[in-house]
N, C-alpha and C positions, 0 to 999 in steps of 0.2 A: 372762416378763419379760426384756427385753434386758439385757445386762450392759455397763456403761460403766466404763472406767478413767479416773479424773480425776487430772491433775497440774497443775503450774504452775511459774513461776519466781520468784514473789514469796514463797514459803514456805508451809508448811501452815497457818499461822495467818492467812493473807491473807483479807481480807473478801470479795474476789471469788470465791475458791475456795469459801468456806463457803456463799455464796449460790447458787452453781452446783450444788453437791452437794445442798443442800436441795431445789432445784427439780427436779433430775433424779431424785431418790428417789421422786417421785410416780408415775413411770412406768418406772423402771428399777432394777435392782440395781446399786448404785454401789460401786466400790472405789476407794480413794484411796491413791496413793503420791506424796508431794510432798517437796520439799527442806526441810531443817531451817531454812535461812535464805535471804536474798535471793540470787538467781542471775541477775538481769537482765544481759544482754550476754554471758552465757556461751556462747551459740550452741549448737552440738552437741558441746561438750567432754564427755569421759567421764573418770571416775576410774579411771585405769589402773594406777597404781603404789602404791596403798594400799588397805587394806580399807575397806568401808563397813558401817555398823551400822543395819539397819532396827529401828525401835522402834514398837510398837503404840501407836496414839493413838485417841482418841475424836473423831469428826467427825459432827455431827448429820446423819442421813440416810444415812450410809454403812453398807453391810453390814460392811465392815472397812476400816481405814485404817492406814497406816504412815507414819512420817517417816524419811527417809533422808538421811544426811550426804553428799549427792552432788549432782550436777547434774540438771536435768530429764530429759536423755537417760538418765542412770543410773537414775532413778526408773522410767521406762517400761520399760527393758531388764530391770531386776530384777523388776518387777511381772509382766511377761508370763511370764517363766520361772517365778517363784514360783507364780503363779495356776495355770499349767498343770501343774507338777510336784506341788504340794501340794494343790490344790483341784480339779484336773481341769477348769479353767475357761479359756476363751479369750474375751477381751472382744469384743463386737461393735463397740464404738467406743472410741477414745481421744479425750478432750476436754481440752484444755489451756487453763487460764485460771480465771476471767476476769482478764486481766492489766490492770494500771494503766499506761497509756501505749500510744500507737499502735504497731502493728507493720506499718505500711504501707511499701510500696516497699523501699528499701535496708535499713530496720530489720529486715526479715524474715531477712536474712542473719545478724544478730547476736543475734536474739531467742532466749532460752531457752524462751519460751512456744512459739514456732513449732517449735523443736527438739524439744520434747516430743511435739508432734503428728507431726513428721517421723519420729521413732523408731517411733511406731505404724505409720505408713504404710509404712516400710521393712519392717516385719514383716507386711505384708499386712492391717492392720487399718484400717478407715475412720477418718480422724482429722480433727479440727477444732480450730483455734486461735482463741480468743476474746479480744479486746482492747477496752478502753474508753480514749478519748483522754486522760483526766486522769491526773496523776501521784499525786494524794493524795486522790481522792474516796472518801468513806465513805458517800455518800448512796445508799441502796438504789434510789431512783427512777432513778438514772443507769444501773443495771443491768437495769431492768425490760424494756426493749425487747429486749435480747439474750436474756434468759430466755424471753420470749414467742416468740422466733424458733426456739428449740431444735428443736421437732418439724419445722419446715420445713427447717432447716439439716441435720438428720439425713437427711431424705428426699432433699435435694439431694445429699448425700454418697453415698447409695445409687444414684444415677443415673450416677455416674462411676467410673473405675477407683480401687480402694482405694489405689493408689500415689500419688494426687493428694490433697494437703492442701487443705482449705478454710480459708483465713485470713480471719477476720471481724473487721472493725474498726468500732466504733461511736463517734460523737462523745460527749463527756462533757457531755450535756445531759439534761434530763428527758425521759422517754419521749414525752410529748405534743408535744415540739418536734421530734422526729425525723420527717423527711418521707417516709421509705420505705427501700427496699432496692434497691441496684444491684449487679449483677455486673460486675466491672471488672478489668482487668489490674493486677497489682502494678506500681507505678511503677519504671522502670528506674534504674540508677545515674546520679546526676547530676540527678535530678528530684525535687523536692518537699522533700527533707531532705538535709542533709550532716552528717557527724560530723567533729570536729576537736579538737585539743588547744588549750586556752586557757591562756595563761601567767598564773600567779597572782602576787601581790605578793611572795611569799616566794621566787620564782624557780622554783617547781615548775610542773608542767602538769597540768591536769585535763581529761578528755574531756567534751565537751559537744556538743549538736546544735542545729541551727537550721533553720528553713524556708529553702529555697534558692531555689526557683522554682516557681510554679504558672502555668498558662495557663488559657484558658477553653474548651479542647476537651473537657473532662470525660471523658477517656479512662482515667484512672488512679484507683486506690483513694483516694489522698490528696485528689484533686480532689473526689470525692463526699463524703468525710468533712468536708471544709472547707465544704461546702454543706448540712450537717446530714442526710446520708444514711448509712445503714449500708452499708459496702462489703464485698462477698464476692468473694474472689480465689482461683481455683484455682492451687495451686503444686505443680509436679511434683517427684518425688524422683529422677528419672532423672539420670544424670551424663553422658549423651551427647547431642549434637545431631545428628540424623540428616542434616540438610543438610550440615553441616561434615564429617561422617563420610564421606558419599558423595564430597564434593569432594576430601577428602584421600586417599581410596582411589584416586581417579582420578589424582591427582598422583603418588602413590607408585609406581604400577605403569605410568604413562604410558598409561592406558586410552584407547582411542579410541572406545569404545562402551559402551552399557548393554545388559544382557540382560533382557528381560521375558518371564516365563513366565505365561501366562494360565490360571487355574483348574486347577492341577494337584491336583485334589481327588478325594475318594473316589468321588463319583457321576459323575465325568467318564468313566471307561473302561467303564462298565456296558454300553453298547450298541455300543461300537466293536469292529469285527471284529479289528483289530490292536492291541488294548489292551496286550498284553504287550510288543510292540515299542515302542510309543509310551512307555510307562512307563520302559522300559529306556533309551531315548534321553534322556528328560527327566532321569533319574537321572545319566547321563553329563554332560549339559549343565550341570546344577547343580553337580555335583562338580568339573568342569573349571574353571568360572568361579570357584568358591570357592577352588580351588587356586591360581589365578592372582591371587586377591585383587581381582578386578574387580567393579564394581557390578552387583548382581543384585536385581531387583524381582519379587516374586511378587504377582500379582493374584488375589484370593480373592473369589468370589461368595458372597453371603450364604446361598444355598440349596443349596450343592454339597457340604456336609460338610467334614470335616477335610482338611488338606493331606496328600497321599499320603506315607506314611512314607519312601519312597525319595527324596523331595524335601525333606521336613521336616528330615531330618538336616543339611541345609545351610542351613536357614532362619535359623539364628542369626546368620549373616553377611549375610542379605538384609533388605531393607525389604519390608514387606507393606502392600499397599493393598486396601481392601475396596470392592466396588462392587455396586450393585443392578441397574442397567441393563446391557445387554450391552457398551456402549461403556465401556471401562475408564477413559476420561478423565472419566467421571462420579465416579470415586473422588476424594474431596477432597484426598488427599495426592500424587496422581500428579504433578501439575504441579510441586509443590515438590521431590520427589525427582529428577525428570528434569532440572529446571533447575539442580540443585545440581552436576551433573557436567559439566565443560567438554568436551563432545564433541558430535558431530553425527551419530552413527550409532547405531542400535538393532537388536539381534537380537530377533526375536519368535518365540515357540513357544507350544504349549499347545492348548487346546480352547475352543470348537469353531471350526474354520476358517471355516465358512459363517455364523457368527453373531458371536461375540466378536472373533475376529481381524479379520474383514472390517469390523466397525464401529469397531475401535480404530485400525487402520492409518492411515486418513485424517487423524486428529488429529496423528500424527507427521509425515506429509507436509506438512500445512499449516504446521507449525512449522519446516519446513526440514530435517527429519532425513532422512538416507539410511536406508532400511529394508531389512533382509535378513530374509525369512521362511524359517525352517528347515523345509523341506517334510517331512523325515523326523522332525520333532519336533512335528508338529501333525496333527490328524485331526478327523473328524466322524463321527457315526453315519450321516450321509447321504453316502455315498462320491461320488456324482455331484455333490452340493453342494460337497463338499471340492474336487474337481478343478476345478469351475467357479470357486470362490472363489480358488483359487491363480491361475487365469488372470486373474481380475478384478484381483487385487492386483498382478500383473505389469504389467497394462495401466495401472494407476495410477502406475507408476514404481518399484515395489518390486523388489529383487533376490530371485529365488527360488533359495535355496542349500541346503546340507546342513550337518548338525552338524559333520562332520569338516572340511569346507572352511573354515567360519567360525572354528571353535575353533582350528584350526592357524594361521590368520592371526593371531589374538590371541596365541597362545602364542609366535609368532616374535618378539615384542617383550619376552619374559620371559627370565630367566636360563636357562642350559643345564639346570640341575637341575629347574626348573619345567617346561621344555619336555619333558624326558624323562618327568616325572610325568604330564603331560597325555597324552602318547602312550600310556602304560600304561593310563590311564583309558579312552581311546577304544577300545583294543584288547581290553579286559577283557569 
């Protein structure tokens, strides 16, 4: 039996939670930790400056249940630690809800329901947030469709990174009136709903929300819910935007190029005669680019094994793209990462010269980039093919250069301290 941790933001006695637990208990061991009272709008707040008191409760269908005088994030955080330390259990899923009220679009920022799922995802546990549009529905029929979707939603969650939440919103209508399921983006700020303070007759203000704007493009979660569909939206927990990260790195160090290392993976050097020299030079290249803080992209082929440890130690500051075909431009993210850096030059290294490099270079040239191929940082099992490919890339218009030449050009725009560090890297 899989193990599911259930929480919510409406409180442990909420009708939606009780229906969810009862349904899950048919095919899972269910553990419940939920707030003592209403926590809507608390987002991902945590109880940091006071003690919390978990109390055992009876919840039909649950193996065990506790109520906690804290927020949804508190509940999941406490439950994960308690279940691991006291019961030797790690949940397979965190499911938060079923919430009363949509958590579409902007509402996901403020939602305690979504925050409960987010805390699970932060801890590497696949997590789902469930919401129904009505604010006070106690009609079980209005939860039926979501309950029936649970196996499918859990399977969908298994197909994506555990750090991605599935936020699921269903309209508050009987199940037979729901038209189906649509996977859609969560609506951006300024679309679909807005929150504001409304002035009351006594002079005080109260937070309220209203539908702001809907169009007929059917792109966002709230659009589909308005048309009687269940909307499923993947929401990441990452705090960084890779496109902005690359652009700012380029601005911070006045970078005039990107470095691309193709397939620096375990299976790459097996048949190469000068494998040791190639790996050593790729190590120096990755180290020097990392030290200068300049944009580095690692292309990783699906069938070539793990990134070489000599390069992997610098991969934390690099973007990684994965490709199936030899041409790295077939990787979905390469265009996005390359275009995010305001420069027109690329340094290319890696393997194999007569296959991956030869097929990838034309894509940069067509896009107007100046390409420098680092001859001492690339190789092939076919030495004749390597030399022929170098000549072909030169004929295409590439500059054929070396590690030391190109890296020292880059280091010249850096501070004296960084320049000296790069010199030491190249000489080591």
